[in-house]
Structure formats: C-alpha cells, structure tokens
N, C-alpha and C positions, 0 to 999 in steps of 0.2 A: 504494499499499500504506500503510495507516495502522498506527501502533504503538499497542498497548494500553498504558495508563499502568501497569498492574500485571498480572502474570501470574496464572494461576488459583490460585497459591499465595500471592498477596498481595504478592509481591516485584517490584521493577522488573527488567526484563531487563538483561543485561550490556551490551547495545547502547546503553542510555541513558548508562551510565558511559563507554563508549568515545566516544560522541558528545560528551560533556562534555569529556573529555580532548582530543579533536581540536579542539573549538571553542576551548578556552583556548590550545592550541598555535598555532592560526591567528591568534588575537587578539594574541598576543605577537609573532608574526612580523610582522603587519601594524601593530603598535604602536597597537592600538585598545583596549588595556587597560593599566592601570598594572601594572608588574612586581610591586609589593607585593600588589596585589589578586590577580593570577594565582597568586602563591606561596601566598596564603591559601586560595584555592579549591582548588588542587591538594593542599595539605596536608589539607584537609577530605576530599577524595575519597580520599586514601590512607588516612586514618584510618577512614573509613566502610567502604571496601572491605576493609580489614584486619580490622575487627570482624566483617564479614559472612563472610568466608572462615574466620575462626576459630570461627564458630558450629558446634558439633558436630551440630546438628540440620539444618543446611543440606544439602539434597539434592546429591548428587555432581555431577549435570549442571549445577546452578547454580554450584557451587563452581568448577568448571573455567572457566566463562565469566567469573566474577568475578576469578579469578586472572589471566586474560589482561588484563582491564581494570586490575587492580592493577599488574601489571608495566608497562603503558603509562604509568600515572600516576606510578609511581616513576621511570621513565626521564625523563618530563617534569620531575618535581621536581628531578632531578639536573641537567638541562639549565638550569633556571631559576636554580639556585644558583651556576652558574659566572660 
C-alpha cells in the first residue's frame, strides 16, 4: 500500500504526523538522534498540528485525526522534557 503525499483536499493525512511522532520516539529510544534535535522536531510538530486543529475551516474528519496525532506529540514532548 502506498501513501499519497496529500489528500484530495491538499492536506497531509494524520498518519504522516503519527509516523513522524513514532519515528522520533524510536530514534530517542535507540539514541540515534540528539535529544535537543528531537525536542525541536516535536515542538514543531505540536505547533503545526495545533495550528491545523485550530483552523475553523478544517473538515471535522481531518480535525479528529489531527487531534489524535497532536495528543501523541504532546505526550512525547512531555516525555522528552523529563
């Protein structure tokens, strides 16, 4: 199965953000990324997803998927700050 870069609405699917969060989490666990770099990337993901979720024109089906990815990113951000 191949993933489309953007959906028909021109936005990336929430699975891309979930994959990014999981990839950073694994890289931190395996110590294949500097902690500061991981924090910066996760911060950017949280900010991006927060802006997307806050968009009043975002369709509800996308909003719920992005909210799940945002929740995971916030959890990872908290884990990295410890």
